[in-house]
C-alpha positions as CSV (number, residue, x, y, z in Angstrom):
1,M,79.9,33.8,-41.8
2,L,76.6,35.6,-42.2
3,A,76.2,34.3,-45.8
4,L,76.9,30.7,-44.6
5,V,74.3,31.0,-41.9
6,I,71.7,32.4,-44.4
7,G,72.6,30.0,-47.0
8,G,72.6,27.0,-44.8
9,T,69.2,27.9,-43.3
10,G,67.8,28.4,-46.8
11,F,69.0,25.0,-47.7
12,Q,67.5,23.5,-44.6
13,V,64.2,25.0,-45.5
14,W,64.3,23.8,-49.1
15,Q,65.5,20.3,-47.9
16,H,62.9,19.9,-45.2
17,A,60.1,21.0,-47.7
18,R,60.9,17.8,-49.6
19,Q,60.4,15.5,-46.6
20,D,56.8,13.9,-46.1
21,D,56.7,12.0,-42.8
22,R,53.6,10.0,-42.4
23,T,54.5,8.2,-39.2
24,K,51.5,7.5,-37.0
25,A,50.8,10.3,-34.4
26,D,48.3,11.4,-31.9
27,A,47.0,14.0,-34.1
28,V,47.3,15.7,-37.7
29,V,47.7,19.5,-37.1
30,V,46.4,21.7,-39.9
31,L,47.9,25.2,-39.8
32,G,45.5,28.0,-40.7
33,A,45.4,30.2,-43.7
34,A,42.9,32.8,-45.1
35,Q,39.2,32.0,-45.0
36,Y,36.3,33.8,-46.6
37,A,33.1,33.8,-44.7
38,G,33.8,30.3,-43.5
39,R,35.0,29.0,-46.9
40,P,38.7,28.1,-47.0
41,S,41.1,29.9,-49.3
42,P,42.7,27.7,-51.9
43,I,45.8,27.6,-49.7
44,L,43.8,26.4,-46.7
45,E,41.7,23.9,-48.7
46,A,45.0,22.2,-50.0
47,R,46.1,21.8,-46.5
48,L,42.8,20.5,-45.3
49,Q,42.5,18.0,-48.3
50,H,45.9,16.8,-47.4
51,A,45.1,16.5,-43.7
52,K,41.9,14.4,-44.7
53,N,44.0,12.1,-46.8
54,L,46.2,11.5,-43.8
55,Y,43.4,10.9,-41.5
56,D,41.7,8.4,-44.1
57,R,45.0,6.5,-44.2
58,G,45.1,6.2,-40.6
59,V,48.0,8.4,-39.7
60,A,46.0,9.8,-36.7
61,E,42.8,9.5,-35.1
62,H,42.2,13.1,-34.8
63,I,42.8,16.4,-36.8
64,I,43.4,19.6,-35.0
65,T,42.6,22.7,-37.1
66,G,44.4,25.9,-36.0
67,G,44.1,29.6,-36.6
68,G,42.3,32.6,-35.4
69,R,40.3,35.4,-37.1
70,Q,41.0,38.6,-38.8
71,T,39.1,41.8,-37.7
72,G,35.6,41.7,-38.9
73,D,35.6,37.9,-39.6
74,L,32.6,35.8,-38.6
75,Y,34.7,32.6,-38.5
76,T,38.1,31.6,-37.3
77,E,40.5,29.7,-39.8
78,A,40.1,26.7,-37.4
79,E,36.4,26.8,-37.8
80,A,36.5,27.1,-41.4
81,G,38.7,24.2,-41.5
82,S,36.7,22.1,-39.2
83,R,33.5,22.8,-41.2
84,W,35.3,21.8,-44.4
85,L,36.5,18.5,-42.9
86,T,33.2,17.5,-41.4
87,S,31.3,18.2,-44.5
88,R,33.5,15.8,-46.2
89,G,33.0,12.9,-43.9
90,V,35.3,13.4,-41.1
91,P,33.3,12.7,-37.8
92,Q,32.6,15.8,-35.7
93,D,34.2,14.3,-32.6
94,K,37.5,13.6,-34.5
95,V,38.1,17.2,-35.4
96,I,39.2,19.8,-32.8
97,A,39.1,23.4,-33.8
98,V,41.7,25.6,-32.0
99,G,40.5,29.1,-33.0
100,E,43.5,31.1,-31.6
101,G,46.5,32.7,-33.1
102,S,47.1,35.3,-35.7
103,D,50.5,34.0,-36.7
104,T,52.3,30.7,-36.9
105,L,53.7,30.9,-33.4
106,G,50.4,31.9,-31.7
107,T,48.6,29.0,-33.5
108,I,51.3,26.6,-32.6
109,D,51.4,27.5,-29.0
110,A,47.5,27.2,-28.8
111,V,47.5,23.9,-30.7
112,A,50.3,22.5,-28.7
113,K,48.4,23.4,-25.3
114,T,45.2,21.9,-26.6
115,A,47.0,18.6,-27.6
116,L,49.1,18.3,-24.4
117,D,46.0,19.0,-22.3
118,R,44.4,15.9,-24.0
119,G,47.4,13.9,-23.3
120,W,48.6,13.8,-26.9
121,H,52.4,14.5,-27.4
122,T,53.0,13.6,-31.1
123,A,51.8,15.5,-34.1
124,V,52.1,15.5,-38.0
125,I,51.9,19.1,-39.1
126,V,50.3,20.0,-42.4
127,S,51.1,23.3,-44.0
128,D,52.9,24.4,-47.2
129,P,56.4,22.7,-47.9
130,W,58.4,25.9,-47.3
131,H,56.7,26.6,-44.0
132,S,57.4,23.1,-42.6
133,L,60.8,23.6,-41.0
134,R,59.6,26.7,-39.1
135,A,56.3,25.1,-38.0
136,R,58.1,21.9,-36.8
137,T,60.6,24.0,-34.9
138,M,58.1,25.9,-33.1
139,A,56.0,22.8,-32.4
140,H,59.0,21.2,-30.7
141,D,59.7,24.4,-28.8
142,A,56.1,24.2,-27.5
143,G,56.5,20.7,-26.2
144,L,55.3,18.6,-29.2
145,S,57.2,15.8,-30.7
146,A,56.3,16.7,-34.4
147,W,57.1,15.9,-37.9
148,T,55.6,17.3,-41.1
149,S,53.7,16.1,-44.2
150,P,53.3,19.2,-46.3
151,T,50.9,19.6,-49.1
152,H,52.3,19.9,-52.5
153,R,49.0,21.3,-54.1
154,G,47.8,24.8,-54.1
155,P,49.0,28.2,-55.0
156,V,52.3,28.2,-53.1
157,V,53.7,25.4,-55.3
158,Q,52.6,26.5,-58.7
159,T,55.7,28.1,-60.2
160,R,59.6,28.0,-59.5
161,E,59.4,31.7,-59.0
162,I,56.7,31.5,-56.3
163,Q,58.7,28.6,-54.6
164,A,61.9,30.6,-54.5
165,R,60.0,33.5,-53.0
166,Y,58.6,31.3,-50.3
167,I,61.9,29.8,-49.6
168,L,63.5,33.2,-49.0
169,R,60.5,34.4,-46.9
170,E,60.8,31.2,-44.8
171,T,64.5,31.5,-44.5
172,A,64.1,35.0,-43.1
173,A,61.2,34.1,-40.8
174,L,63.0,31.0,-39.3
175,L,66.2,32.9,-38.7
176,Y,64.1,35.6,-37.0
177,Y,62.3,33.1,-34.9
178,R,65.5,31.4,-34.0
179,V,67.2,34.8,-32.8
180,F,64.3,36.5,-31.2
181,N,61.9,33.5,-30.3
182,A,59.1,35.7,-31.8
183,P,56.8,35.3,-34.8
184,A,58.0,36.6,-38.1
185,D,55.1,35.9,-40.4
186,D,55.1,39.4,-41.9
187,I,58.7,39.8,-42.7
188,G,60.8,38.7,-45.7
189,V,59.8,38.6,-49.3
190,D,56.6,40.4,-50.4
191,L,54.3,37.9,-51.8
């Protein structure tokens, strides 16, 4: 039974990673990743570029960047994302930086609160393919009607080995979240 649950969840993670829903929404939500002195990491930059493409295509009128800061950082992941987007032509009043959360659950909860406070109820979440199902599940639990449009560029999609490791990690993290309703960003496969 346990093997069926784990295998079925892994299949769901893989299957959802292949879905790209660009249905119009109130906002595009970019989940944070590392930033270095205000400069997005390659993972975050791939997410931001994808979000900008969605914005440019009219999927949403606003982009919400999410993510807090690590100890010693001058910028939050959200601020780094906002700066990147506005420096590439997205109007400042169309980007909302939510600099809270040190894990996916904390970021999603803060982003959902900000969106709902503005009267927004729908969101297209941009993250890595393997992260999509867990992020969408958490967004639904936080009160947003959400779907995903993952980026298929960047370091997490470079090789089959990396993809397999991320699928294993996200399978474990999603199962952990479903059982304990708690973040699990640091469990699973060592990447």
